[in-house]
N, C-alpha and C positions, 0 to 999 in steps of 0.2 A: 381750526384755521382753515381747512379743507372745506367744512361746511359754510364758513363765513364767505368765502370765495364763491361757492355755488350759488349761495343766496344773492350775492351781489349781481351775478350774472343772470340769473332768473329775474331779479328785479328790473334789471335794464331791458332784458327781452319784453316783459310786461308792460313796460313803460312805452316801448316802441309799438307794441301790438294795440294797446289801448288808445294810443294818439290815432293810429290808422283806423281803428275801429270806430272811434268817435266821428272821424272825419267821413266814413263811409255811411253812417247812421244819419237818418234825416235830423234827428234832434233827440238829445238825451237830457231830459228835465230832470230836477232833483228839488224835492221838497226837504227844506233843511231847517233845523232849530239849532243854533250853535250852542255849544256848551264847553266846560272844562274837559270832559271826556265824551268822545264822539262814538255813537254806534250806528250800524247801517241796518236798513230795512228794505226788502223786497216784496212788493205786491203786485199782482197782476191788474194793473191799471187799466189795460186794454185787452179785449178778447183776442184770441188767436183766429187768424184768418183761415176759414176752411180750405184746405189743399195747399196752403202755403204756411211760411213761418213768419210773416210780417205781423204788425200790430192792427187789429181791427177797431171795433167800436169800443168806447170806454165803458168799463164794467162797474157798475155803481156798487153792487154788494162786495164782490172780491177786490175792488180797487179802492174806490173813493172812501166808502166806509171804513175799511181797514186801515187806510192812511190817516183817516180823520181820528179814529179811536187810538192810534199809535201816538199822534201828537198830543191828543188829550191826556194820554197815559203819562207821557214824558212830563208835560206840565204839572201834572198831580204829583209825580214823584219827586219833582225838583223842590217841592214844599217840605220834603221829609228829608232829602239827602243833605249831607254838609257839603256837597260840590254841586255843580250846575251839569246835569247830564244833556248831551245833545244829541240829536238823531238826524240822519240823512236817509231819505226815502227814494228809491229808484223803482222803475217799472220793469217788470220781467216779462210781460207780454204772454205769460202762460207757455213760453217755448224755451228750449234749452239753449239756443244760440244767443238770444238777447240776454237771457239771464247771465250767461258767460260773460258777455259784453259789460254788463253792469257791475259784475264782480270785479272785473279787470280794472274798470274805471275807479271802483273804491280803492284797490290797491294803488293805482297811479296816483291818484290825488292825495291819499293819506300816507303813502309809504315811499313809492318809487321816485317822486319828483325831487324830494329834498333830503329824506333821510338817510339815503345811502349815496346818492350821486352828489359828491362835494365838489360842485363846480362854481366859478366865480359868477356873481350875480343871482345865483339860485336863491329864491325866496320861497319859504314854505307858505303855500296858500290856505291850507286846512289842517286840522288835527287828523292824525291817523285813526282809522276805524279798529277799535278793539275787539268787536264781536258784531255779528251780522245775524239779523232775525228774518227768517223765510228762506227760500221763497215758498209758495203754496204747493206746487206740484211735486210729486215724488221724483219723477226723472229730473226735472230741473234742480231739485235739491241736490241730488246725487252728483250732477254735473258741477254745481258750484262748490260742494265739499271736496271734490277732488282738488280743486284749485286752491281753496283756502286752507286746507290742512298742510300744503306745502309751506305756507307762511305762518302755521301755527295760530291761525285766527279762529277761535270758538264760533260755532254755529248752532243756532236753537231754531227748531222749526215749530210752527203752530198748526200745520195742516199735513206734512208729509207723514205717511204711515206705513210706507213699505217695509217688509220685514228685513231686506238687506242693510238698511241704515242701523240695524242693531249689532251689526258685525263691527266691534271694535278694532279688529285687526286692519280693515279696510278703511274705516271711517272713525279715526281716533279723536277727531274734535268735534264730533257731532251729538246733539242731544235734542230732545223734543218733549213737549208738554201734552202730546196726544199719544195714545197708546199704539203699539204695533198692529199690523193686520193680523198677526197670529191671533189675537183675542177677538178680532172682529170675525175671523172664521169661527172661532168658538162659538161667539155669540149666535152666528147664523145656524150652526150646526145644532146648538141647544134649541133654537126655535123650531128647527125641523122635527127633531125628536119630540119635542112637546106638542105638536099637531100631528105626529106619526106620519110624516110625509118622508118616506124612506125610499122614494124611487123619483128622482129629480133629474133636471138637466140644467147645464151650467153654460152661461155665456160669459166671457171675460175679455176685457179690452186688451190690446197689444200695448206692451210696455212693462216697466217693472211694477207698477201698481196692481194692475190686474192679473199679470202672469204669477207673481208671488203670492198674491192672494188666493189664486186657484190652487197653487200647489199646497198651501197651508190647509185649505178646505178639503183637499183630495186626501191628505195625511190624515186629518181627523174623521172623515166620513168613511174610511176604508172598511171598517168593521161594523159600522151602525147604519149608514146611508149609502145607498147605491146611486151612483152618478150614471144614469143610463146614457147620456149624450153630453159632449162638451164641445165647445167651438170658440176659437179666438178671432176677434174682429178688430179692425183698426178702429182708433178713435174718430177719425175724420173719413170714415168709410161712407158710401152712399147708402141710402134707405134700401136699394135693391139687394145689397149684400146682407142685410139683415132679414129681409124676406126670405132669402135662399136658407139662411139658418133656421129660422122658425118653420118653413116648409119641410126640411129634412127632419126636424124633431117631430112634427105632427105626422108624419108618414111612418114612423116606427110602429112596429107590430104591436109593441106595448108602449103607449104613449105617455110619457110623463106629464103630469098635470102642472107640477110646480116647477118654475124656472128660477134659477139665482143668476142675477146678472152682477158680477164682480167688476164693476166698470164705473167709468166717470159719469158725470151728469150728461154730457153730450151723447155718449153712447146709449146711455138710458132713454134718452127722448128718441134716438133713432129706432130703437127696439120697439117703443111704443107706436111709433108712426108706421114701422114695418107691419105690426098687428093689425092696425086700422086698416091699411091697404089690402091687407090679405082678406079681411072681413067685407071689405067692399066688393072685391072680386068673388068672394066666396061666402054668402051670408051664413052658411053652415059652419064656417070655421069657427072652432071652439076657442073661448078665451084661455089664456094661460094665467095661472096664479103666480104673480111676480114677487119676488123679494130682491131688494136693491140693497146695494152697500153705501158706505157714507159718503161715496161720490155724488149720490143722489141726495141723501139725507132728507131735508124739508125744503128743498129748493122748489119754488113755485114755477120757476121759468123751465124747469124739466117737463113739468106736466102741462104747460100752457099749450092749449089747442088740442091735447090728447087726453083730456080729464077723463072721458068715458072708458079709455083703454087702461088707465092706470088705477081706475077705482077698485078698491079692495085689495090693492099691493099693500106690501109691508116693506119698511126701509129702516136701515140702521143709521144712527146718527150719534156722533161722539157727544156725550152729555156736555151740552153747553147752553145754559140759560140766557135768556135775552138780558142785555145791559139796559137797564131802565134809565140810568143817567145819561145816555148816549143821545137818546132821541131829542130831548130839549135843546141840546147842543147842537145837533145836526140840523134840526129844523130852523135854528136861528142863523145859520149860515147864509150870506148873500155873496154875489161875485163881486160886488164892489168893495165889500169890507173884509173879504178873504183872499188875500193875495198870496199867503204862504204856501198854498197848495197851486202848483202851476197847471194842474189838470182841471182844476174846479170850473173855470170859465167853460172849457170845451164841454165838460160833462153837463153844466147848466143849459148850454145851447142845445146839446144832444136830447136831453130829457125833456125840454119844453119846447123843442122844435122851433127855435127862434135865434136870432143874432143880436149879440150884445152891441156889437159895432156893424152898422150898415152903411155901404157906400151911398154917396149922394145920389149917384144915378140908378141905385136899386130900389125900386119902388114896390116889389112883389115880396120880399122876404120880410118875415115878421119880426118886430124888433122886441127884444126882451126888457121888460121893465125892471128885472132884478127884485121883484116882490112876488115872484111866483112861489106857490106853496110845495115844499119838497115832500109834503106828505102824500101827495098824489102818487098812487102805485107804489108806495114805500113798503119794503119787506126787509126786516133786519137780517144781516148776515148771521148765520149760526155760529161762526167760529170767531166773533168778536171777543168773547171772554178768553179764548185760547191766545189771541194776539196780546191781549192785557197781560196775562200770565207769564208769557215768554220775555216780554220786556221787563216785567218785574223780577224775574230770575236774574237777568243781567245786572239789574240795578242792585238787587240784594247782595249779589256776590260782589259788586264793586264797593258797596258799603262795608261789607265784611273784610275786604281786603284794605280799604281805607282805614278802619279802625285798627287793623293789625300793624299797618306800615306807617301811617301819618299821625298817630297820636303823639308820639314823642316829639315829631316835627312841630306840631301845632303848640304844644306846650313850651318847646324851646323859643318858638317864635314870639309868642306872647310875652314870654319872660324878657326876651332881648330887645324887642322893638315895642312892646307895650301893646295894651289892647286897643282896638280900633284902628290899628295900621292896616292901611290897604296892602295886600299881598295875595299871591295865588293860593287858592284853597286846596291845592293838589300838592303834595310833597314830591320832592325829585324822585322818590323810588315809584311813583305812579305816573310819571311823565311818559315813559316808555314801559307799557305794561307788558309783562310776560304772558303770551297767549296760554301756554301750558298751566302756569299758575292760575290764570283766571278760570280756565276750565275745571280745575280742581274745586275752586270756590263755588262755580255754578253747580257742579254735580251735588255738592253738599247742601244746597239751599233746599229748605223744605218749609212749606206754609200752607195754610187752608184759606181761600179765598172767601169773599162775602157771599159766595153761592155755596158753600160747603164742599167745593172741591178740593181734594187733597193733592198737593203738589209735592212730589218727591221722586228720587230717581233712584233706579236700581244700577247694578255694575255696567248695564248696556246703555245707561242714559235714558231709559223709558219709565214713564210714570204708570201708576196703577190704572187699569182699564175701567172705564164706566161709559156705557152705551145706553141710548134710548131706543126702545123699538117703537116705531111709529106705523101707524095704519091710516093709509090715505083712503078716505071716504067720498072724496069728490065733492063737487059744489062749494057752498060757502063754508062748511066745516072743515075742508081742507085735511090737515093731518091730525090725527089724536094719537095721544100717548098710550100706547098698548102695554108697556111694561118696561123693565130696564134689565141690563146685565152688568154685573159690578165684581170687581176682583178685590179680594182682601189683602192685607199686607203679609199674611201667612201663606198666600198662593191659593187659597180656596176661592171658588167663584160660583155663581149662582145666577138663575134666570127668574126673574119674578114678573108674572103677568097679572095686571089687574082684572077685577071682575067684570068690567063693562064689555058688553057684547061686541064682537070683532065683525068687521065687515069683509067678506071674501069676493072673489072675482066676479060672481053671479049677482052680487047686490044683496045677498042673504047673509045670515050669520050662522048657516048650516056649514059645518066643517067639511070641505072636500077631501076625497081621497086621492092620494097619489102613490098607488102601488102597482107592481107589475102583475101579480096574481092574487087572487082572494084566498084566505085562509082555508084550509082543508078541513074536511068534517071529522068526527070522533073515529078514531081507528086508522087514519090516513096519515102518510108522510108526505113532505114535499121533496121532490126531485128536481133539483136546478136545472133549468135548460140554459137560460142566458143570465145576464146580471140581474139579480133580484126577481127573477122570474122562475116558476116551477110548475111541475105537474103533480097532482095527487095520486098517491099510490096506496092501497090497501094493505094493512099489515096482518100477520097470521093471527090466529085465535089466541094462542099463546104468548103473543107478543104486546108490547106496550109501545107507545110512540114517545120517543126522546125529541121533544120539540127544540131542545137546545141545540143537540147534535144532528137533528133532522134525520134520525134513523128509527127503524124498527128494532127493539131489544127484546130478547127472550126473557121471561121472568126467571129468576132463579130457581133452583130446585127447591120445591116446597112451597112456591108462589104462585098466584094467579093473577091475571089482570083484572083490574076493577071495571066498574062501569064506564068510566070516562077514558079507559085505556091510557092513562097517563102514569099509573103506579101499580105495583103488584101487592096484593094483600096475602098475607101468610095464611097457609093451611094449618090445621091442627097439628101440633107437634108431639111426638112421643119420644121419650128418652129413658135411659136406665134410671129408675128411681132409687134414691138413696135408702128408702125404706124397705126395699126388697131384701129378702134373706140373703142372697148372695152378696149384695153390696154392703148390708150391715156386717157380715163375716169378714169381708175384705177391710173395713173400716176398724173393726175391733182388732184384727190382726196389726194393722198399721199403728193404732193407738197403743197396744201392748208394746210393740217396738220403739214407739217414741217414749213412753215412759221407762222402758229398760234402758234405752240409750241415754237419757237424762240421768237416770240414778248412776249408770256407769261414769259420766262425766263427774257428777257429784262425788262419788267415791274417789275416783282419780284426783280430784282437786284437794280433798281431804288427805290424801296420801301422796301429794304431789312431789315431796321430797324423798320418799322412799326408794330404795334401789330398784323394786320391781317396776315402779312407773318410770324410773329414769331409764331403765334399760330398753323400755319401749319407744324412745325418743319422744318426750311429752307433747312437744308441739305439733309433730306429725300425728301422734295419736289423737290430740284434739281435733285437729283438721279432718282426720278420717271420721270421728264420730260426729261432727258437724255435717259432712256429707251423708252419713248414715241417716242421721235425723231428717235431712232433705229429702231422702229417698222414701221415707216413711210419709212425710207430709204431703207429698206429691200424690198420693191415693186420694186425699180429700178434693183436689182439684179435677182428678181424673173421674171420679163419680159424681161430682157436681153437675148441675145443669149446663150443658155446653153453651158458652158465650165467648166473646172475644177474650175476656180476662183468663177464664179457666183454660181456654185452649192455648193461650199465650203461655201460661204456666205449664201446661202439659206438655208443650213443644220445647220449651228452653230448659226447665228444671231438671227432668230425668237425666239427659246427658251430661249436663253440668254437675249434677251431684255425684254421678258415678266417676266422672273425670276427677272429682275431688278425691274420692276414696282410692282410686286406683293410682292416680298421680303420686298420692303420698305413698302409697305401697311400693310403687315402682321407685321412688327416691330412696325408701328406706332399704330395700332389697340390694338397689344398685350400690348403695354406701357399704353394705354388709359384704357384697361380693368384691368391691374394690379394697376393702381392708383385708379380706381373706386372700385376695391375689398378692397383696403386698406382704402378707405374713409368709409367703412361701419363698420369699427371698432369705438367703442365708444370713445376712445382716440387714436389718431395717434401718436404711441410711436417711430416709426422708419420709416424712408424714404425707400421705395421700392428700391431694387437694379437695377443697370444697366438702370437708366433713363436717364443718361446724353447724349448729342448729341454724343459724341465720341463713347460711347457704342451702341447707336443705328445705328450709320454708320458701325461699326465693325460687329454687328450681321447681318446687311442687306447684307455686301459683303460675309460674311460666308455662307449665304444662297444662293447667286449668285455662290460662289465658288463651292458649291455642285453642282449646275446645270452644271457648267463648266467642272467638273469632269464627269459627266454623258455624256455630249456631246463628250468630249475627248474620252471616251471609246468606245462610239458608232462610232466615226469618225475612230478610230484606227481598230474597228472591220469590219467596211464596208466604206471605203474610198469614199466620194462622187465624182461622175463623171457624165459625159453627156452620155445619152443613148437614146434608141428609145421606144417609147411607143408601146407596143406588139400588141396593138388592131388594128393599122394601118398596120400591117405586112401582106404580105410578102414584097411586092416590094415599099410600101410607108414607108419612114423612117421619122417619126415625132420626132424631137429632144426634149428631155426633161431631166431633171436631174433624173436620174434613182437611185432609192433607194427603198428598200422593206418598206413595211408599217410598219412593227415592228421597223426598225431603224428611221422612220420619226416620229412615235407617241410616242416612249419611252421617249425621253427628254421631251415631253409635260407632262407626267405624274407628273413630279415634279411641274409644273406650276399648274396643277390641285389640287395637294395637297396643294400648296400656297393659290389657291383661295378658296378652301374649308375652311381652316384655317381663312383666312379673313373674310369669309362670318360668320364663327361661333362667331369670336370676335365682328364684326358688329352687330350681333344680340344681344350680351351679353351687348353691350355699347349703346344700342338704347336709352335707358332712361336718358343719360347723359344730364345735364343742356342745355338748348337752345343755351347759347353762345358757348358751345363747341359741337357742332352738326355735326362736321366733320365725325364722326362715322356713322352718317345717310347717308352721301353722299358716304362714302366707302361702305356701304351695297348696296346702289342703284347701284354702280359700279360693285360689284360683282354679283348681280342679273342679271344685263344685260349681263355681260361677259359670265357668265354660258349658257345663251340662245344663244349668238353668237357662243360660241364654241361647243356646242352640234350640231348646225346647220352646222358648218365648218367641224366637222368630218363626218358627213353624207354626205355632198357634196363632200369632199375629196376622200372619198372611192367609191363613185358613178359615178364621172364624169371623162371624159377624159382629159378635159382642166383644169389641177390642178392649173396651174400658176395663172389664174385670180382668181380662188377660193382662193387661198392663199393669194393674194394681197389685195382683198377686205375685206377679214375676218381679216387679221392683221391690215390693217388700221382702220376698224370699231372697233375693240378692243381697239385701241390706242385712237380713237376718244372717245369712252365712257369713258375712264380714264380721258382724257383732260377736257371733258365738264363737267362732274360731280364733278370732284375734284378740278378744278382750275378756272372755269368761276364764280362760286359764289364769290370767292375771288377778281377776276378782277372787278365783278360788284361792290363791295364795294370800291376798291381802285379807280377805274376810275369814277363812277357815284355817289357814296355816300362817299367821303372822311369823312365827319362828323362822319361816323360810325367807321372810322379807328382809333379808340382811345382804350386805354385799359380799359376804363369804359365800354365799350360795350362788354367785354369779361369777366365780373366780376359780380356777383350778389351784392344786397345792403344789408346793414344793419344800425344801427345808430351809431353815434359817439357823445360823451359828452365832453364837455369842462367845467371845473370848473376853476373859478378864486376867490381867496380870501385867508385868512390866513390858515395856517394848523399848527396844535399844535401837536408836537410829533410824534414819530414814534417808534413802538414796534420793539424790536430786532427780526429779522426773519433768523437768522443765521443757524438754523436747519432746515429750510423750504427745501424740496427736489424739484429740477426742473425736471419736467417730460415731458412737452410739449410746444411748442411754443404757445403763446396766443395772442389773439386780444384785450384783455383788459388790458391796460398798463397805467402807470401814471408816470409823472415826475414833480417835485416841484423844482422850483429854488428859490432862495432867494437873495435879494438885501438890502445892509446894507449900510447905510450912515455913520456909526461910531460905536465904541464900545458901546455907550450908547443909540443910536438912536433907533426908532422903526423899527422892522423887517417887511418888506412888502414881501409877497411871491406870486408867481404866480403858480398855479398847474393845470396840464392838465390831464384829466383822460379819456381814451377811453375805453368803454366797450361794450358789447353785450346788446342790448334793445330788449329782447326777450319775455319779459312778457306781459300779457294781462288779462284783468279782464272781459270782455265781453264773452258772449257765442259765439260770432261770430268769436273769434280767435280760436275755436276748430278745425276748419278745416283747410283748406290751409291758409298759410301766405303770402299773396302777398307782396314782397319786395317792389315793385314800389309803392303800396298802402300806406305801412306805411312810406315811404319817402315823399309821398305827404301829408299825414296827419300830419306829425310831422314838416313839413316846417314853419306852422304858429307857432307851439310851439318855434321852434327855434328862431323866432324874438321875441317873447314875453317874454321868460324867461332868456334871456341873460343880464347879469349885471356885472358891474366892481366896486369893492370896492375901495374907496379913498377919500382923502379929509377930512374936518372937519366932514361931516356928510354922512350918506349912503343914496343914492338917485338913483332911476331908470333913466337910459339914453338910448337914442336911439343909435343904432350902428353907429360909424363914420367910416371913411376910415381906421384908423389903426386896429380897431377891426375886420372890414370886412376882411382886409388883413390877420390877425391871423387866422380867420375862414376859409379862402381860403387855408391858409397853411395847417390847420388841414386836411381840405378835400383832397387836394392834397397828403398829406402824406398817408392818409387813403387809397386813391383810388390806390396809385402808389406802396406802400411799404407794409403797415402793414397788412390790413385786407383781402388782398388776401390768401385765405387759402392754405394749403400745396398741395391740389389736383389741385387748379387752378394755383398756380405757378408752378408745374411740367408740367401741360399742357402747359403753356406758355413759358417753356424752360428756366425758371429763376433760377438760382442757389441760393436758399434761405438758407443762413447760419444762425447760431445761433448769432444774434448781440445783442449788448447792448442797452439799451433804449437810452442812450446818443448819440450813432452813429445813431439810426434809426430816431430820431426826429431832428438831428442837421442841416441837410441841409434844411429841410421843415417848421420849426417854428422859425427859428433864428431871422429873422426880426420882427416876431409877438411877440415874447418874449420881445425884445428890447421896442416895443411900450407899451405894458402892463406895463413893469417895469418903463418906463418913466411916465406911467399914475399914477401908485400906489406910485411913490416916491416924492409925494408932501410934504411941510414942515409940514403941519399939521398933527396930530396924529388922527387917526380914532378911534373910539370906538371899544373896544375889543369885545364888545358884538355883534356890527354889523358885525365885521370881522369874527366871527365865523359862519356867515349865508351866505354861499356862494350861488349864484344863478346857476341855470343849463342851459345850452343850448344844444339843441339836433339837429342833423343833420344826414343824410344818412350815413351809414357804412355797408360795403359789409358783408352779414351774414355768420356765421359758418355753416358748415354742420351739419343738424339737425339729432339728433338721431332717427333712424327709428324703433328700437324696442321698443315696449311699456314696461312699467314697470310691473313686476308680481304683481299679487294679494297680498296684505299685505306686499308688499316689505318694508323693513325697510332701510330708507336712513343712511348711516353712518354719525355719528357725526363729523363735522369738528373739527379741534384743536381750542382751546380757542383763540389763538392769531389771528385766522381770525376774531373773533368777535370783538377783539379790533381794528383790523386794518380797519374793515369795515365802523366804524364810525369816522374815521380820514383821513384827507387829508394828504398824505405823504409828507414831506418837508425835506430839508437839514438842517433846522434850528436848529434842536434838534441834530444834529450830529456835534458838535463843535470839533475842531476849523476850520471846513470848511467854508470859506466865499468866495464866488464868486462874483467879481466885474462886473458890467456890465456898460460899458463905450459907450454910442452910438456914441461918436465921433471916436472911434477906429475901423476902417473899417477891420482890421486884425482878430478881434476877431471871433472866429467860434467854435461852438460847437463841429465841427468835431474833435477838439483835443481831445475830450472825446471818441474817436473811440476804441473799444476793442483791435485792433492791437497795438495801442499805450500805453495802459494801463499797469502800472507795468513795463515798458520798462526801458532802461539804463536811468540814471539821466540826462546824457548829452543831451538827444534827447526826452525826455518825453514831455515837455510843452514848447511852445515858450515863449519868454519873455513877449509877450503881454497877454498870458494867466494868470489865476489866479495861483499863485505859493505859496502863503501863507496867513495866516489870517492877516497878516500886510499889509497895503498899501505901494506901493512904495514911496509914498510921505512921509511916516513916517520914513522911513529908513535914517540913517544919510549919508549924501554926502561924497565924498572923501576928503581927506586931501588936504590942500592948496598945491597948485603947480602941483597937478595931473591932468589929463583929466577929464572934467565933464562928468562923467558917471553915469547913472541911473541903477537901479537894473535891469531892463529889458535889457538895453544894455549890461550890465555886464554879464548876463546870456546868452546872445545871442553870445557874443564873444568866438571865439575858444581861445586855450591856445596859438597858434602862434600869433594870432592877439593881444592878450593881452600882450604878450612879447614885441611886436613892439611899442605898445602904452606906455609901462612903461619903456622903455630903459632910462637910465640915472637917474632914481629915486632912492631913499633910498631902501635899501634891505628890511627893515622891512615894509615899507608901501607896498611894492610889494607883499610881503608875506601875508599881511593882505587882500589886494584886492583879491588875489588868493583863501584865505580861505572862504572869503565872497562869491566868485563866486561858490565854492563847494558847500557851504550851500544853495544858492539858487537852484542849481541843485538838492540836495537831497531832499528839500522841495517839489519841483514839481514832484519828483518821488513818495514821500509818498502821495501827494494829488491824483495823478492818480490811486494809489491802492485803496484808500478810496472811491473814485467816482465809480469806478467799483463794489466794494463790495456793496454800497448802490444801485446802479441800479439793481444788481442782486436781492437783497432783494425786491425791487419794482416789479420787473419782476415776482417773485414768488407770491407775494401777488395778483397781477393782474390774474395770472392764476388760482389761487383758487377763486376768486370772479367770474370769468367767469363760472367756474364748478358749483359753487353754484347757479348761476343765472339758469343755464341750469336744476340742479336738481329741483329747486323750480318750474320751469316752468313746468316740466314733472309731478311733484307731482300734481300741480293744475290741469292739465289735467286729470290725474288719478282720482281726486277727483271729477271732473266733470262728467267724463264718468260714474264712479261708482253711482253717483247720478242720472244719466239718467236710468241705469240698474235697480236701485231700483224703479224708478218711473214706468218702464213697468213691473217689476216683483216684486210686493209688497212682496211676500213671502220670498224674499231673505233676509236674516239678516246679515249684516257686519257692520264694523265700521271702519272708517278712522282712522289710527294710527299716522298720520303725520298731523302737522298744520304748516303752514309756515307764517310767518310775513313778511311784506314788508320790514321792516328795519333790519330784523334778530335780533330783540330784545332778543328773547330767543333761544339760540343754543342748549339747553338742551333737546327741543322737539324732535330732531332726535334720534330715539332709534335705 
């Protein structure tokens, strides 16, 4: 709404101003062809009066010819369009003020008079102007566009080329069929470079056209062509002003021979006249070589009277071929029969210097016959084809809009009114055309005219550039085509010159020079003084001339200037040959190391799952071996002929290879140190973080990545390259990889840091148990490596043959790591495979197995689980029936760390304890069963159980947290059922088959189980002594109750576990924690214990149904059951499905109860182990205090704690 009111107000102002302007003008004539849709056009029908803004003489080429071709084009287009196109032509007089007046008149007549001013008696005189073609001058075009865009009227130019009009932010409704002056400046710059005219002067006319063209030229020629002198002149300036400009240019110390005039035709002519006057005054005044812009083009009126001054000049013309069909039409015009053009009669009288109408009393004036010949002095305007194309763009856009908007209207009209009915050819949608929409249609127009000119528009409304390069030779020949400059759609452009000889300012075809200074001789450089001027200076004998940078450059070390002093040729090179004895020895050493390393990798891969390989952290070991291999390989690059590739490898590979080795070693030693630090805690409550294999690998590569960053930064700062050892100079060129000592040593500082940390951790972990003595070998590796590297640095800085020093040092460092870290492992794998077992990597303790009856279990739901224990028990029960005797087998595994003799106060040798208890193991084992209790020797079944216990203990349970972490085994919190399932399954069946005899044993005898002890891995001993008068906390009462009982499942009814030795599918792994309390459908297999009732006591299926046991029924899926029960009674089928669900639910409940019981057993075993440790430490303290009292009789103290072997009194702990 606000915009509508503003528009109405502006239109009213335009109406008033237009009326006033028209009244002030002498006469505003219009050449008009009426039509259904009207467009406007502005042509300079009159020339501009010099020194004023009024209209002068009629302009035939720019005015009359352009107006006639416009009307001829409209008449031709009306034969193709579905509507009639009209045109109104007005005179712009080549001035901004008159052009603005004519634009306002267009708006007043077409818009302001009736479209918006709805007053009584207002009648619309003409159709509104929907687009305007022209005017010709860039400055007048800008002035008109500023007015037209307010009313959203599109404008298309046929001659305005200023770069400002490409700015769509300022001129949003403007477009043109001629290229921007940016491309004209490129064409001129290309012409200058083609003739090597690099030192020029520039004269440009004041105004938008000249100033913007000069700016574009200045930007392009900044780095290629030097503008020695530039000056701006007014278009209507006097000839004396141009003489001053040319004089100033001629008096320059370095006179430019070529002058570019980016100006209009009138300014170009004034420049030629000024040169002519100067030559008259001073015959020695030298001609300039002129290059004119398209303001001159090929206009003969510019060179009229100054042909000798313009001869040899070049000009730029927008490609516009002559319109052949125009001349017959134009020559046929006569003032009597051509009245549509109101300026034609005045033009006729002016051209032929006669009068068409002579007063009766005038007897002097010549009377025009009307039959004079227009061919006299005729020269076709070069922009007629551009006028044609600009009108075509508007017409084609209107046609496209008509087809989009009026097609349905025409079809509907023909249907309703019938064909042949007289009606308006324009639909209502095009009565008031939206200027914004029309502009979009115009921008999208594209076509190729009959002269192969491509008309299309980019986002700025500019077409592709195409210029003709003209050479004015003078005389009758006039202008000759010398070449052209063309732009392609992809943005590429080129200058193409024909092979015809060119005429220059002196009338010859010899190319003149336009430079400030002549080129320097060989061995001289140019020292610039002013723009494009220089002084030649000699370079030193060892220097070459860099003509690009215009400097003298020293030849690199080992090079010498050539004869032309433009490049350096290399002197004969010397380098350490690979065939020399020392190089061959280094390569043999490296090759042997590579083969040994690959064999080590091969052996490790073949024994990848063995304990000795596992204990080395396999992934880190392979990383170390890869780094060792790279260290050996680098010797081949070091001893090769130095070039960029070998020097680059020599620079980056050694520090990265060593960082791979020492980063992996640091990660490993850090892991061992953290595990060892955690083991010193009294109770290991939390597993250290980042101990997994993936964490170790990631940490290793992070450390290596830091080294890669350091190397990359160093390489970027100082690129590796081949150079010469300066000690062999001057004439002997010994080729080496040249780099500064700082650049070479800096990356190794990170490796020194890693080595230092590895050494520190190796010292910290030196007391690790013998079976995990890899830290000792890592320490030896670090000590030896430090010695080698210190020696290497000294040798590298002090010797000239650095290649051999590096090769031997790197190979020796890699060999140290390979021998000390991996040869001990290879020794075990290849020569002592019997040591390649897990037992060799764990220490020993005792394991105790109990067999007998267990009576009762106290409820331990409130016990808290704190740590994994090595003292666990499991009790299984076999029942022959509801009333039969209960036979149980219980297995208890605990630490045997007590000792009563004084010899146990010192070190406790695990192997000694194992040897001493081996006899006890055989003597104290017993199995209870049969009618009477009696001692038995161990048979095969019992031995199998014992072996199962030992294997279980060795492989899973009694490896402490520290040892498991070192062996890279993921120790999870597991239930007792899962832990013992796979190892004692067969042994339990044997024991149960033994104790399940028909006779009933004496209950008294069953309560006396016998013990059997055999080696068990020890727990980490508490290293810190108990403080004096330390009071041990009292264990809960529940521990006292549990310590005298063998935990069984017999007292947790209704749990009954059936053991059937005949069923091979039975496996205690069904009690795994991952399956406990799982979904009823998949918790327990049909062969597992599912309820307290035996499957044999369950009622069978009804008659006629498939014979399905409870186990089979529970195992079937719903789909399988439905298939088996097809065709049976519905109630029977429902009953079987219900029974199947019941069996599944019972199995689920059983799993939950088993897990709860096992958790209770686990907690009790944990506390038993802790109490054993407390008792042992208390006894040790007591004995130490007794010894102290013996040696110091005066000391008075009292032991506050007494320990009973069976824990009869738990209240003694205060």
